[in-house]
C-alpha positions as a Markdown table, in Angstrom:
| # | Residue | x | y | z |
|---|---|---|---|---|
| 1 | Gln | 35.7 | -98.3 | -137.9 |
| 2 | Asp | 35.0 | -100.9 | -135.3 |
| 3 | Val | 34.9 | -100.6 | -131.5 |
| 4 | Gln | 38.4 | -102.0 | -131.0 |
| 5 | Glu | 39.9 | -99.6 | -133.5 |
| 6 | Ile | 38.1 | -96.6 | -132.0 |
| 7 | Thr | 39.0 | -97.4 | -128.5 |
| 8 | Gly | 42.6 | -98.2 | -129.4 |
| 9 | His | 43.0 | -94.8 | -131.0 |
| 10 | Leu | 41.4 | -93.2 | -128.0 |
| 11 | Val | 43.6 | -94.8 | -125.3 |
| 12 | Arg | 46.8 | -93.9 | -127.3 |
| 13 | Ala | 45.8 | -90.3 | -128.0 |
| 14 | Ile | 44.6 | -89.5 | -124.5 |
| 15 | Cys | 47.9 | -90.8 | -123.0 |
| 16 | Glu | 49.8 | -88.5 | -125.4 |
| 17 | Phe | 47.6 | -85.5 | -124.8 |
| 18 | Thr | 47.7 | -85.7 | -121.0 |
| 19 | Asp | 51.2 | -87.2 | -120.5 |
| 20 | Thr | 50.0 | -90.2 | -118.5 |
| 21 | Glu | 51.5 | -93.7 | -118.1 |
| 22 | Gly | 48.4 | -95.5 | -119.2 |
| 23 | Ser | 44.7 | -95.4 | -120.0 |
| 24 | Ser | 41.9 | -97.9 | -120.5 |
| 25 | Val | 38.3 | -98.0 | -121.9 |
| 26 | Trp | 35.7 | -100.0 | -120.1 |
| 27 | Leu | 32.3 | -100.7 | -121.8 |
| 28 | Trp | 29.1 | -102.3 | -120.6 |
| 29 | Asp | 28.9 | -105.8 | -122.2 |
| 30 | Thr | 25.3 | -105.0 | -123.2 |
| 31 | Pro | 23.1 | -102.0 | -122.6 |
| 32 | Thr | 21.4 | -103.9 | -119.7 |
| 33 | Ser | 24.6 | -105.6 | -118.4 |
| 34 | Glu | 25.9 | -105.4 | -114.9 |
| 35 | Arg | 29.5 | -106.0 | -116.0 |
| 36 | Leu | 32.0 | -103.6 | -117.5 |
| 37 | Ala | 34.5 | -105.2 | -119.8 |
| 38 | Cys | 37.9 | -103.6 | -120.5 |
| 39 | Val | 38.2 | -103.3 | -124.3 |
| 40 | Ala | 41.4 | -101.3 | -124.7 |
| 41 | Ile | 44.5 | -100.6 | -122.7 |
| 42 | Tyr | 47.5 | -98.4 | -123.5 |
| 43 | Ser | 50.5 | -98.4 | -121.2 |
| 44 | Asp | 54.0 | -97.1 | -121.4 |
| 45 | Gly | 53.8 | -96.4 | -125.2 |
| 46 | Lys | 52.1 | -99.6 | -126.3 |
| 47 | Arg | 48.7 | -101.0 | -126.7 |
| 48 | Leu | 48.1 | -104.1 | -124.5 |
| 49 | Pro | 45.5 | -106.8 | -124.8 |
| 50 | Pro | 42.6 | -106.3 | -122.3 |
| 51 | Ser | 43.2 | -109.8 | -120.8 |
| 52 | Gln | 39.6 | -110.5 | -120.0 |
| 53 | Leu | 39.5 | -107.7 | -117.4 |
| 54 | Ser | 36.0 | -107.0 | -116.1 |
| 55 | Leu | 34.3 | -105.2 | -113.2 |
| 56 | Ser | 30.9 | -105.5 | -111.7 |
| 57 | Ala | 28.6 | -102.4 | -111.6 |
| 58 | Gly | 30.0 | -100.2 | -108.8 |
| 59 | Gln | 33.2 | -102.1 | -108.4 |
| 60 | Gly | 36.4 | -100.1 | -108.5 |
| 61 | Ile | 36.5 | -96.4 | -109.5 |
| 62 | Ala | 35.6 | -97.2 | -113.1 |
| 63 | Gly | 32.6 | -99.2 | -111.9 |
| 64 | Trp | 31.6 | -96.3 | -109.6 |
| 65 | Val | 31.9 | -93.7 | -112.4 |
| 66 | Ala | 29.8 | -96.0 | -114.8 |
| 67 | Gln | 27.1 | -96.3 | -112.2 |
| 68 | Asn | 27.0 | -92.7 | -111.0 |
| 69 | Gly | 27.8 | -90.9 | -114.3 |
| 70 | Glu | 30.3 | -88.5 | -112.7 |
| 71 | Ser | 33.9 | -87.8 | -113.6 |
| 72 | Val | 36.4 | -88.4 | -110.8 |
| 73 | Ile | 40.0 | -87.3 | -110.1 |
| 74 | Val | 41.8 | -89.4 | -107.5 |
| 75 | Ala | 45.2 | -88.1 | -106.3 |
| 76 | Asp | 46.0 | -91.3 | -104.3 |
| 77 | Ala | 44.2 | -94.4 | -105.6 |
| 78 | His | 45.1 | -96.6 | -102.6 |
| 79 | Glu | 43.6 | -94.1 | -100.2 |
| 80 | Asp | 40.2 | -94.1 | -102.1 |
| 81 | Thr | 37.8 | -96.7 | -100.7 |
| 82 | Arg | 36.3 | -97.2 | -104.2 |
| 83 | Phe | 39.7 | -98.3 | -105.7 |
| 84 | Ser | 39.9 | -102.0 | -106.6 |
| 85 | Pro | 43.5 | -103.4 | -107.1 |
| 86 | Ser | 42.3 | -106.4 | -109.1 |
| 87 | Ser | 43.2 | -105.0 | -112.5 |
| 88 | Asp | 46.6 | -103.8 | -111.2 |
| 89 | Ser | 47.4 | -107.3 | -110.0 |
| 90 | Gln | 46.4 | -108.9 | -113.3 |
| 91 | Leu | 48.4 | -106.4 | -115.4 |
| 92 | Gln | 51.3 | -106.2 | -112.9 |
| 93 | Phe | 50.9 | -102.5 | -112.8 |
| 94 | Gln | 50.7 | -100.0 | -110.0 |
| 95 | Thr | 48.0 | -97.3 | -110.1 |
| 96 | Arg | 48.9 | -94.2 | -108.1 |
| 97 | Ser | 46.5 | -91.6 | -109.4 |
| 98 | Leu | 43.7 | -91.6 | -111.9 |
| 99 | Leu | 41.1 | -89.7 | -113.8 |
| 100 | Ala | 37.9 | -91.5 | -114.7 |
| 101 | Ile | 35.4 | -90.1 | -117.2 |
| 102 | Pro | 31.9 | -91.6 | -118.1 |
| 103 | Leu | 31.4 | -92.4 | -121.8 |
| 104 | Arg | 28.0 | -91.0 | -122.6 |
| 105 | Ala | 26.1 | -91.5 | -125.9 |
| 106 | Gln | 22.5 | -90.2 | -126.2 |
| 107 | Asp | 22.2 | -89.6 | -122.5 |
| 108 | Thr | 23.2 | -93.2 | -121.8 |
| 109 | Ile | 26.4 | -94.2 | -120.1 |
| 110 | Ile | 28.1 | -96.9 | -122.2 |
| 111 | Gly | 31.3 | -97.1 | -120.3 |
| 112 | Val | 34.3 | -95.3 | -118.8 |
| 113 | Leu | 37.6 | -93.8 | -119.9 |
| 114 | Glu | 40.3 | -94.1 | -117.3 |
| 115 | Leu | 43.6 | -92.3 | -117.3 |
| 116 | Val | 46.3 | -93.6 | -114.9 |
| 117 | Asn | 49.4 | -92.0 | -113.3 |
| 118 | Lys | 50.0 | -88.5 | -114.7 |
| 119 | Arg | 53.8 | -88.3 | -115.3 |
| 120 | Lys | 54.3 | -84.7 | -114.1 |
| 121 | Gly | 52.1 | -83.2 | -111.5 |
| 122 | Thr | 48.6 | -84.3 | -110.7 |
| 123 | Phe | 45.4 | -84.5 | -112.7 |
| 124 | Asp | 43.6 | -81.2 | -112.8 |
| 125 | Gln | 40.5 | -79.6 | -114.2 |
| 126 | Ser | 42.1 | -79.0 | -117.7 |
| 127 | Asp | 43.0 | -82.7 | -117.9 |
| 128 | Gln | 39.4 | -83.5 | -116.9 |
| 129 | Met | 37.9 | -81.1 | -119.5 |
| 130 | Leu | 40.2 | -82.5 | -122.3 |
| 131 | Ala | 39.3 | -86.1 | -121.3 |
| 132 | Glu | 35.6 | -85.3 | -121.2 |
| 133 | Thr | 35.7 | -83.7 | -124.6 |
| 134 | Leu | 37.5 | -86.7 | -126.1 |
| 135 | Ala | 35.2 | -89.1 | -124.2 |
| 136 | Ser | 32.1 | -87.5 | -125.6 |
| 137 | Ser | 33.3 | -87.9 | -129.2 |
| 138 | Ala | 34.6 | -91.4 | -128.6 |
| 139 | Ala | 31.3 | -92.5 | -127.0 |
| 140 | Ile | 29.4 | -91.4 | -130.0 |
| 141 | Ala | 31.8 | -93.1 | -132.3 |
| 142 | Val | 31.6 | -96.4 | -130.3 |
| 143 | Gln | 27.8 | -96.2 | -130.3 |
| 144 | Asn | 27.8 | -95.6 | -134.1 |
| 145 | Ala | 30.2 | -98.6 | -134.6 |
| 146 | Arg | 28.0 | -100.8 | -132.5 |
| 147 | Leu | 24.9 | -99.7 | -134.5 |
| 148 | Leu | 26.7 | -100.3 | -137.8 |
| 149 | Asn | 27.8 | -103.7 | -136.6 |
| 150 | Gln | 24.2 | -104.6 | -135.7 |
| 151 | Ala | 23.0 | -103.4 | -139.1 |
| 152 | Arg | 25.6 | -105.6 | -140.8 |
| 153 | Glu | 24.6 | -108.6 | -138.8 |
| 154 | Arg | 20.9 | -108.1 | -139.7 |
| 155 | Ser | 21.8 | -107.6 | -143.3 |
| 156 | Ala | 23.7 | -110.9 | -143.4 |
| 157 | Glu | 20.8 | -112.6 | -141.7 |
| 158 | Leu | 18.4 | -111.2 | -144.2 |
| 159 | Gln | 20.6 | -112.2 | -147.1 |
| 160 | Val | 20.6 | -115.8 | -145.8 |
| 161 | Arg | 16.8 | -115.8 | -145.4 |
| 162 | Asn | 16.4 | -114.4 | -148.9 |
| 163 | Glu | 18.6 | -117.1 | -150.3 |
| 164 | Glu | 16.5 | -119.7 | -148.5 |
| 165 | Leu | 13.3 | -118.2 | -149.9 |
| 166 | Asp | 14.7 | -118.2 | -153.4 |
| 167 | Ala | 15.7 | -121.8 | -153.1 |
| 168 | Phe | 12.2 | -122.7 | -151.7 |
| 169 | Ala | 10.5 | -120.7 | -154.5 |
| 170 | His | 12.6 | -122.5 | -157.1 |
| 171 | Thr | 11.7 | -125.9 | -155.5 |
| 172 | Val | 8.0 | -125.1 | -155.5 |
| 173 | Ala | 8.1 | -123.9 | -159.1 |
| 174 | His | 9.9 | -127.0 | -160.1 |
| 175 | Asp | 7.5 | -129.2 | -158.2 |
| 176 | Leu | 4.5 | -127.5 | -159.8 |
| 177 | Lys | 5.9 | -127.8 | -163.4 |
| 178 | Thr | 6.7 | -131.5 | -163.1 |
| 179 | Pro | 3.0 | -132.8 | -162.7 |
| 180 | Leu | 2.0 | -130.5 | -165.5 |
| 181 | Ser | 4.6 | -131.9 | -167.8 |
């Protein structure tokens, strides 16, 4: 599976399990990046394109969670000073409450899982525990998909180089045979 497929399943499943209006997955562009890119969004029963949404390190609640590595429950997003309404305005959505969980793989934070607007009641510790459990498995799956993708890219590069070496060896062999003939 690739990263898009994994995160797509995650955002849909977490919305169903926690009865929320929406969820999203934010990943660091690269391991040393200072930008989180939104790679999956699920809202009101359908998957949406991420629409080039991104956050700087520390920007918004997702950026804060990615930077600090702590899960956060926010009962009123607009009262929280960390909240950034930029994603809401781009998606024409209104965040009221949220739960944000760091995605951790091999002691490294690779991104954030964010759940938005619980339909009944407020986010609680059981929602957080469920989200943290799913986030843990998803982070490992995302990391494995990235590693597999890197291995495929390197394999393709090696294949091209091997073909170039074969062509070179054939040319050299031909050039050596010609004078001998």
